[in-house]
C-alpha positions as CSV (number, residue, x, y, z in Angstrom):
1,M,-0.3,16.6,-18.7
2,N,1.3,15.9,-15.3
3,S,2.1,18.4,-12.6
4,S,5.9,18.2,-13.1
5,T,5.6,19.1,-16.7
6,I,3.4,22.1,-15.9
7,I,5.8,23.3,-13.2
8,S,8.7,23.0,-15.7
9,I,6.9,25.1,-18.3
10,I,6.1,27.8,-15.7
11,A,9.7,27.8,-14.5
12,I,11.1,28.3,-18.1
13,Y,8.6,31.0,-18.8
14,F,9.5,33.0,-15.7
15,L,13.2,32.6,-16.4
16,I,12.6,34.5,-19.7
17,L,10.7,37.2,-17.8
18,Y,13.5,37.5,-15.3
19,I,16.1,38.0,-18.1
20,I,14.0,40.8,-19.5
21,S,13.7,42.3,-16.0
22,Y,17.5,42.1,-15.6
23,L,18.1,43.9,-18.9
24,T,15.5,46.6,-18.3
25,G,16.0,47.1,-14.6
26,K,19.6,48.1,-14.5
27,D,18.5,51.7,-13.9
28,D,16.1,51.3,-10.9
29,S,15.5,55.0,-10.3
30,N,12.1,56.3,-9.5
31,N,11.8,58.0,-12.9
32,V,12.3,54.7,-14.7
33,F,10.1,52.8,-12.3
34,F,7.2,55.2,-12.6
35,K,7.5,56.6,-16.2
36,A,10.1,54.4,-18.0
37,G,12.0,57.7,-18.7
38,R,9.1,58.6,-21.0
39,D,11.0,56.9,-23.9
40,S,8.7,53.9,-24.8
41,K,7.9,53.1,-28.5
42,W,4.2,53.5,-29.1
43,Y,3.8,50.3,-31.0
44,V,5.5,48.3,-28.2
45,V,3.1,49.9,-25.7
46,A,0.1,49.3,-27.9
47,F,0.8,45.6,-28.4
48,G,1.6,45.1,-24.7
49,M,-1.6,46.9,-23.6
50,V,-3.7,44.2,-25.4
51,G,-2.5,41.6,-23.0
52,A,-2.8,43.9,-20.0
53,S,-6.4,44.7,-20.9
54,L,-7.6,41.2,-21.7
55,S,-5.9,39.4,-18.8
56,G,-6.6,35.9,-17.5
57,V,-10.3,37.1,-17.1
58,T,-10.7,37.2,-20.8
59,F,-8.5,34.1,-21.4
60,I,-10.7,31.9,-19.3
61,S,-13.8,33.6,-18.2
62,V,-15.0,35.0,-21.5
63,P,-15.0,31.6,-23.3
64,G,-16.7,30.2,-20.2
65,W,-19.4,32.9,-20.5
66,I,-20.6,31.8,-23.9
67,E,-23.1,29.1,-22.7
68,S,-25.1,31.6,-20.7
69,S,-24.6,34.8,-22.6
70,Q,-23.6,33.8,-26.1
71,F,-21.6,36.5,-28.0
72,S,-23.4,39.4,-26.1
73,Y,-20.1,40.5,-24.6
74,L,-19.1,41.8,-28.1
75,Q,-21.8,44.5,-27.5
76,V,-19.7,45.7,-24.5
77,V,-16.5,45.5,-26.6
78,F,-18.0,47.7,-29.4
79,G,-18.7,50.2,-26.6
80,Y,-15.1,49.8,-25.5
81,F,-13.9,51.1,-28.9
82,V,-15.9,54.3,-28.6
83,G,-14.6,54.7,-25.1
84,Y,-11.0,54.5,-26.3
85,L,-11.6,57.3,-28.7
86,I,-12.8,59.5,-25.8
87,V,-9.8,58.6,-23.8
88,S,-7.5,59.4,-26.7
89,Y,-8.9,62.8,-27.5
90,V,-10.3,64.1,-24.2
91,L,-8.2,62.7,-21.4
92,L,-4.8,62.1,-22.8
93,P,-4.3,65.7,-23.9
94,V,-5.0,66.8,-20.3
95,Y,-2.5,64.3,-18.8
96,Y,0.3,65.2,-21.2
97,K,-0.3,68.9,-20.9
98,L,0.2,68.7,-17.1
99,N,3.1,66.2,-17.3
100,L,1.5,63.9,-14.8
101,T,3.1,60.8,-13.2
102,S,-0.1,59.9,-11.3
103,I,-3.2,60.9,-13.2
104,Y,-4.9,61.7,-9.9
105,E,-2.5,64.7,-9.5
106,Y,-5.0,66.4,-12.0
107,L,-7.6,66.3,-9.2
108,D,-5.2,68.0,-6.9
109,I,-4.5,70.8,-9.4
110,R,-8.2,71.2,-10.2
111,F,-9.8,70.9,-6.7
112,G,-7.1,70.4,-4.1
113,R,-5.7,67.7,-1.8
114,S,-9.1,66.2,-0.8
115,A,-10.1,65.4,-4.3
116,H,-6.6,64.1,-5.1
117,L,-6.8,61.6,-2.2
118,T,-10.4,60.7,-3.0
119,G,-9.6,59.8,-6.6
120,A,-6.5,57.9,-5.7
121,F,-8.4,56.0,-3.0
122,Y,-11.1,54.8,-5.4
123,F,-8.5,53.8,-8.0
124,F,-6.7,52.0,-5.2
125,I,-9.8,50.0,-4.3
126,S,-10.8,49.4,-7.9
127,R,-7.5,48.2,-9.1
128,L,-6.8,46.2,-6.0
129,L,-10.1,44.3,-6.4
130,G,-9.7,44.0,-10.2
131,A,-6.1,42.7,-10.1
132,S,-7.1,40.3,-7.4
133,F,-9.9,39.0,-9.7
134,R,-7.5,38.4,-12.5
135,L,-4.8,36.7,-10.4
136,F,-7.5,34.6,-8.6
137,L,-8.3,33.0,-12.0
138,V,-4.7,31.7,-12.6
139,A,-4.4,30.7,-9.0
140,I,-7.5,28.5,-9.0
141,V,-6.3,26.9,-12.3
142,L,-2.9,26.1,-10.8
143,Q,-4.5,24.8,-7.6
144,Q,-7.0,22.6,-9.5
145,F,-4.6,21.1,-12.0
146,V,-1.2,21.2,-10.2
147,F,-0.9,21.9,-6.5
148,E,-4.0,20.0,-5.5
149,N,-2.2,16.8,-6.5
150,W,0.7,17.7,-4.2
151,N,-1.6,18.6,-1.3
152,I,-0.4,22.2,-1.3
153,P,-3.0,24.5,0.2
154,F,-4.5,27.4,-1.8
155,P,-2.8,30.2,0.2
156,V,0.6,28.8,-0.7
157,T,-0.4,28.7,-4.4
158,V,-1.4,32.3,-4.2
159,G,1.8,33.3,-2.4
160,I,4.0,31.6,-5.1
161,S,2.0,33.4,-7.8
162,I,2.5,36.8,-6.2
163,A,6.1,36.2,-5.4
164,L,6.9,35.5,-9.0
165,I,5.5,38.8,-10.1
166,W,7.2,40.8,-7.3
167,I,10.6,39.4,-8.2
168,Y,10.6,40.6,-11.8
169,T,8.9,44.0,-11.2
170,F,10.5,45.4,-8.0
171,K,13.4,47.1,-9.8
172,G,12.4,48.1,-13.3
173,G,8.8,48.9,-12.7
174,I,6.9,50.1,-15.7
175,K,9.9,50.0,-18.0
176,T,10.2,46.2,-17.4
177,I,6.4,45.8,-17.8
178,V,6.2,47.5,-21.2
179,W,8.5,44.8,-22.6
180,T,7.3,41.8,-20.6
181,D,3.7,42.7,-21.5
182,T,4.6,42.7,-25.2
183,L,6.0,39.1,-24.9
184,Q,3.1,38.0,-22.9
185,T,0.5,39.4,-25.4
186,L,2.3,37.4,-28.1
187,F,2.0,34.2,-26.1
188,M,-1.6,34.8,-25.4
189,I,-2.7,35.5,-29.0
190,L,-0.7,32.5,-30.3
191,A,-2.3,30.3,-27.6
192,V,-5.9,31.2,-28.6
193,I,-5.2,30.8,-32.3
194,F,-3.5,27.4,-31.7
195,S,-6.4,26.3,-29.5
196,I,-8.9,27.1,-32.2
197,V,-7.0,25.2,-34.8
198,S,-6.5,22.2,-32.6
199,I,-10.2,21.9,-31.7
200,L,-11.4,22.4,-35.3
201,N,-9.0,19.7,-36.4
202,N,-10.3,17.4,-33.7
203,I,-14.0,17.8,-34.6
204,D,-13.0,17.5,-38.3
205,L,-14.4,20.8,-39.4
206,S,-13.0,23.7,-41.3
207,M,-13.4,27.3,-40.0
208,S,-16.1,28.0,-42.7
209,E,-18.0,24.7,-42.0
210,Y,-18.1,25.4,-38.3
211,L,-19.3,29.0,-38.8
212,L,-22.2,27.6,-40.9
213,S,-23.1,24.8,-38.4
214,D,-26.3,24.9,-36.3
215,K,-24.2,24.4,-33.2
216,F,-22.3,27.7,-33.8
217,K,-25.5,29.5,-34.7
218,S,-27.1,28.4,-31.5
219,M,-24.4,30.1,-29.4
220,S,-23.3,33.1,-31.5
221,Q,-26.1,35.7,-31.1
222,I,-24.3,39.1,-30.7
223,F,-27.1,41.7,-30.5
224,F,-29.8,41.4,-27.9
225,T,-32.5,44.1,-28.6
226,E,-35.8,42.6,-27.9
227,D,-36.2,42.8,-24.1
228,I,-35.0,46.0,-22.4
229,N,-35.2,44.2,-19.1
230,D,-32.5,41.8,-20.3
231,R,-29.2,42.4,-18.5
232,N,-27.5,41.8,-21.9
233,H,-29.7,44.3,-23.9
234,F,-27.6,46.1,-26.5
235,F,-28.3,49.6,-25.2
236,K,-27.1,48.6,-21.6
237,S,-24.1,46.8,-22.9
238,F,-22.9,49.3,-25.5
239,I,-23.4,52.4,-23.2
240,G,-21.9,50.5,-20.3
241,G,-18.9,49.5,-22.4
242,I,-18.2,53.1,-23.3
243,F,-18.1,54.1,-19.6
244,V,-16.3,51.0,-18.5
245,T,-13.5,51.9,-20.9
246,V,-13.4,55.6,-19.9
247,C,-13.1,54.6,-16.3
248,M,-11.1,51.3,-16.4
249,T,-8.6,52.7,-18.9
250,G,-8.8,56.5,-19.1
251,L,-9.2,57.1,-15.3
252,D,-7.1,54.1,-14.3
253,Q,-3.5,54.7,-13.3
254,D,-2.6,51.2,-14.4
255,M,-3.5,51.7,-18.0
256,M,-2.6,55.3,-18.3
257,Q,0.8,54.8,-16.8
258,K,1.8,52.8,-19.9
259,N,0.4,55.6,-22.2
260,L,2.4,58.2,-20.3
261,T,5.6,56.4,-21.0
262,C,5.3,57.4,-24.7
263,K,7.5,60.2,-26.1
264,S,4.6,62.5,-27.0
265,L,0.9,63.0,-26.9
266,K,0.6,62.1,-30.6
267,E,2.4,58.8,-30.1
268,A,0.2,58.0,-27.1
269,Q,-2.9,58.6,-29.2
270,I,-1.7,56.5,-32.1
271,N,-1.0,53.8,-29.4
272,M,-4.5,53.9,-28.1
273,I,-6.3,53.8,-31.5
274,S,-4.1,50.9,-32.7
275,F,-4.6,49.0,-29.5
276,S,-8.4,49.4,-29.6
277,F,-8.6,47.8,-33.1
278,V,-6.5,44.9,-32.1
279,L,-8.4,44.4,-28.8
280,V,-11.8,44.1,-30.6
281,I,-10.4,41.4,-33.0
282,V,-8.7,39.4,-30.2
283,T,-11.8,39.5,-28.0
284,A,-13.9,38.1,-30.9
285,L,-11.3,35.3,-31.2
286,F,-11.8,34.4,-27.5
287,M,-15.5,34.3,-27.9
288,F,-15.2,32.1,-31.0
289,L,-12.9,29.8,-29.0
290,G,-15.6,29.7,-26.2
291,S,-18.2,28.4,-28.7
292,L,-15.7,25.7,-29.8
293,L,-15.0,24.7,-26.3
294,F,-18.7,24.0,-25.5
295,T,-19.1,22.2,-28.9
296,F,-16.1,20.0,-28.0
297,K,-17.6,19.4,-24.6
298,D,-20.9,18.2,-25.9
299,I,-19.3,16.0,-28.6
300,N,-17.0,14.3,-26.1
301,G,-19.3,14.2,-23.1
302,I,-17.0,16.4,-20.9
303,S,-18.5,17.7,-17.7
304,I,-18.0,21.3,-16.6
305,P,-15.5,21.2,-13.6
306,I,-16.8,21.6,-10.1
307,M,-14.8,23.4,-7.4
308,D,-15.9,23.7,-3.8
309,G,-19.3,22.2,-4.8
310,Q,-20.0,24.8,-7.4
311,V,-20.0,24.4,-11.2
312,R,-17.3,26.6,-12.7
313,T,-17.5,27.4,-16.4
314,D,-14.3,29.4,-15.9
315,L,-12.5,26.1,-15.6
316,L,-13.8,24.5,-18.8
317,F,-10.9,25.8,-21.0
318,P,-8.2,24.5,-18.7
319,E,-10.1,21.2,-18.3
320,I,-10.1,20.6,-22.0
321,A,-6.6,21.9,-22.6
322,L,-4.9,19.9,-19.8
323,N,-7.1,16.8,-19.4
324,S,-8.5,16.0,-22.8
325,E,-7.0,14.0,-25.7
326,L,-6.0,17.1,-27.7
327,G,-2.3,16.5,-27.0
328,I,0.5,18.0,-24.9
329,I,1.2,20.8,-27.4
330,L,-2.3,22.3,-26.7
331,G,-1.7,21.9,-23.0
332,I,1.6,23.8,-23.2
333,S,0.1,26.4,-25.4
334,F,-2.8,26.9,-23.0
335,L,-0.5,27.2,-20.0
336,L,1.7,29.8,-21.7
337,G,-1.3,31.8,-22.8
338,L,-3.0,31.6,-19.4
339,I,0.1,32.7,-17.5
340,A,0.9,35.4,-20.0
341,A,-2.7,36.7,-19.9
342,A,-2.9,36.7,-16.1
343,Y,0.5,38.1,-15.3
344,S,0.5,40.7,-18.1
345,S,-2.3,42.5,-16.2
346,A,-1.3,41.6,-12.7
347,D,2.3,42.9,-12.9
348,S,1.2,46.3,-14.3
349,A,-1.5,46.5,-11.6
350,L,1.1,45.8,-8.9
351,T,3.4,48.5,-10.3
352,S,0.5,51.1,-10.7
353,L,-0.6,50.4,-7.1
354,T,2.9,51.1,-5.9
355,T,3.1,54.2,-8.0
356,S,-0.2,55.6,-6.8
357,F,0.5,54.9,-3.2
358,C,3.9,56.5,-3.4
359,I,2.9,59.6,-5.4
360,D,-0.7,60.1,-4.2
361,F,-0.7,59.0,-0.6
362,L,2.9,59.4,0.5
363,G,3.6,62.5,-1.6
364,M,6.9,61.1,-2.6
365,N,9.1,63.7,-4.4
366,K,9.5,62.4,-7.9
367,T,12.9,64.0,-8.3
368,T,14.5,62.4,-5.3
369,Q,15.6,58.8,-4.9
370,N,13.3,57.3,-2.3
371,K,14.0,53.8,-3.5
372,K,13.8,52.1,-0.2
373,T,10.3,53.4,0.5
374,R,9.2,52.5,-3.0
375,K,10.4,48.9,-2.7
376,F,8.8,48.5,0.7
377,V,5.5,49.8,-0.7
378,H,5.9,47.3,-3.6
379,L,6.2,44.5,-1.2
380,L,3.3,45.7,0.9
381,M,1.0,45.8,-2.2
382,S,2.1,42.2,-3.0
383,I,1.0,41.0,0.4
384,L,-2.3,42.9,0.1
385,L,-3.1,41.3,-3.2
386,M,-2.4,37.8,-1.8
387,I,-4.8,38.3,1.1
388,I,-7.6,39.5,-1.1
389,I,-7.2,36.6,-3.6
390,I,-7.4,34.1,-0.7
391,I,-10.6,35.8,0.4
392,Y,-12.1,35.5,-3.1
393,K,-11.8,31.7,-3.0
394,Y,-14.4,31.6,-0.3
395,V,-16.8,34.3,-1.4
396,L,-16.8,34.4,-5.2
397,S,-19.4,32.2,-6.9
398,S,-20.4,33.8,-10.2
399,N,-18.5,34.0,-13.5
400,V,-15.4,36.2,-12.8
401,I,-15.8,38.7,-15.6
402,D,-19.4,39.3,-14.7
403,S,-18.3,39.9,-11.1
404,L,-15.5,42.2,-12.2
405,L,-17.7,44.4,-14.3
406,T,-20.3,44.6,-11.4
407,V,-17.7,45.7,-8.9
408,A,-16.4,48.3,-11.4
409,S,-19.9,49.9,-11.5
410,Y,-19.5,50.8,-7.8
411,T,-15.8,51.7,-7.5
412,Y,-15.2,53.6,-10.7
413,G,-18.4,55.6,-10.6
414,P,-17.0,58.3,-8.2
415,L,-13.9,58.6,-10.3
416,L,-16.0,59.1,-13.4
417,G,-18.1,61.8,-11.6
418,L,-15.0,63.6,-10.2
419,F,-13.1,63.8,-13.5
420,A,-16.3,64.8,-15.5
421,F,-17.0,67.5,-13.0
422,G,-13.5,68.8,-13.3
423,L,-13.4,68.7,-17.1
424,F,-16.8,70.0,-17.9
425,T,-17.5,72.6,-15.2
426,D,-15.6,75.6,-13.9
427,R,-16.9,75.3,-10.3
428,K,-15.0,74.7,-7.1
429,L,-15.7,72.2,-4.3
430,K,-16.7,73.3,-0.8
431,G,-14.5,72.1,2.0
432,N,-14.7,68.3,2.6
433,M,-18.2,67.8,1.1
434,I,-16.5,65.6,-1.5
435,Y,-16.1,62.8,1.0
436,I,-19.8,62.7,1.7
437,V,-20.7,62.7,-2.0
438,V,-18.4,59.9,-3.0
439,I,-19.6,57.7,-0.2
440,I,-23.3,58.3,-0.8
441,A,-23.2,57.9,-4.6
442,P,-22.2,54.2,-4.6
443,I,-24.8,53.5,-1.8
444,L,-27.5,55.1,-3.9
445,T,-26.3,53.2,-7.0
446,Y,-26.6,49.9,-5.1
447,L,-30.1,50.8,-3.9
448,I,-31.1,51.6,-7.5
449,N,-29.7,48.2,-8.6
450,V,-31.7,46.2,-6.0
451,S,-34.8,48.4,-6.2
452,P,-36.6,45.9,-8.4
453,T,-36.0,43.1,-5.8
454,I,-37.1,45.4,-3.0
455,I,-40.4,46.2,-4.9
456,S,-40.9,42.5,-5.4
457,Y,-40.1,41.8,-1.8
458,L,-42.9,44.2,-0.7
459,N,-45.4,42.5,-2.9
460,Y,-47.3,40.0,-0.7
461,D,-48.7,38.0,-3.7
462,V,-45.2,37.3,-5.0
463,L,-44.0,35.9,-1.7
464,F,-47.2,34.0,-0.9
465,E,-46.8,31.8,-4.1
466,C,-43.1,31.1,-3.5
467,E,-41.8,28.1,-1.5
468,K,-38.2,29.5,-1.2
469,L,-36.9,32.2,1.2
470,S,-38.7,35.5,0.6
471,W,-35.7,37.5,-0.6
472,E,-34.9,34.7,-3.1
473,C,-38.4,34.8,-4.4
474,A,-38.3,38.5,-4.8
475,E,-35.0,38.2,-6.8
476,I,-36.5,35.6,-9.1
477,Y,-39.7,37.6,-9.7
478,A,-37.7,40.8,-10.4
479,K,-35.5,39.1,-13.0
480,E,-38.6,37.7,-14.8
481,N,-41.0,40.6,-14.6
482,L,-39.1,43.9,-13.8
483,Y,-36.3,46.0,-15.1
484,I,-32.9,44.5,-14.4
485,F,-29.9,46.9,-14.3
486,G,-26.7,45.9,-16.1
487,Y,-23.6,47.8,-17.1
488,E,-25.5,51.1,-17.1
489,L,-25.0,51.2,-13.4
490,L,-21.5,52.8,-13.9
491,P,-22.7,55.9,-15.7
492,I,-25.6,56.2,-13.2
493,N,-23.1,56.1,-10.4
494,G,-21.0,58.8,-12.2
495,L,-24.1,61.0,-12.8
496,I,-25.1,60.8,-9.1
497,T,-21.5,61.7,-8.1
498,M,-21.4,64.6,-10.5
499,G,-24.8,65.8,-9.4
500,G,-23.8,65.7,-5.7
501,L,-20.6,67.5,-6.4
502,Y,-22.5,70.2,-8.3
503,I,-24.9,70.8,-5.5
504,S,-22.1,71.0,-2.9
505,S,-19.9,73.3,-5.1
506,K,-19.6,77.0,-5.6
507,K,-18.9,79.3,-8.6
508,C,-15.4,80.4,-9.2
509,Q,-14.7,83.9,-8.2
């Protein structure tokens, strides 16, 4: 597929989004931008949230993860499901009872302004980094397969991507996104189904034949229970998945903002439960697609793409879809799915960042029309996303979803500790001790994470037998012989935060 065809498809796609934006953005009041007038249908929100949750990370990075981790990510997804139940019946009732616009207003009500700003800050950092991860994926695909041929530099590619989002979100906000995400989720699911069918037809196997094949069996292990030191061990993955969901959905303004557009708490809960079932099924489809991609690669002798001198499994799906002999229809399907997946999460992230900054940091009065300020903040958030994505290109080397979940362990931990302390204790915080706690907790978590490497580094025998740099030797030895932390770092971070808050708190009078 040539670059001109790709650009034409992208242009048509965004024209559709702009039409939706025009229809939903006629009322550009702050109430509509932030809460969609609290009049969204639960089934529309639920379906749209699938796309926002999966994003371009799932669309590209999860299939590319199969070679190294097989179907182990499903262990995390099963944990997600339990996490969604907790969000539905523990957190949502609190948010609806208090009639919140920003969920971090709860921390203000419970502890005061310091806690409010702390929670909003950690969300801001978490979502900014997370949204940048997601947009980074679509940007490098566009760069590799389109703009590189035209000698357009990567920063320009990123600028175009961000500008497209800004244009269709700056007026209607969350109301527009509820509907655009629904459309984008549909495109994404159709794309993965069509990709599966196309590859199966090409390798001349039925679904059942492939499921019974030795090739599939060699890549489809789900449960890893033998070695507790394994990063993908079931316990680590499942428990980590629960807490990742509680934090990245239940304590995240981006995801909760959609839920808070529903008419009532009951509808919001129905939305969450419905969404969780669909999410598990769709994620499994993506992993199945990943196994097919590597099977197709081996059969046809396709090399994994290299970018900036590094092998990138994230780019295997676009390489096969756009440059193989599977036909232009698959290429079009992939492009629509990729763009839908990437932008369905990025647009809501941009809107939630704007909402959080306006409500939490600027203290914008929700009943007044501060539209000029809101639109300026929206533009500022767009520029900030662009800068971070450009930085990622030169510092990110591992699989994107792995990097995303690792970062989440450090940034969402303080949020987890803060909300848990507020919900499950009746104690009050002392002065500004909260700032010290939420800084120390991620640092201690990081030290816990690297402690096996530090222990190995201090072992003279390990370093003596190694020809590489000493720290590299220590990392290799730790991975092979000591306990390696995985997704459980997030609850550890939360526990440290909660413990620190408890120590520095006082009983209510």
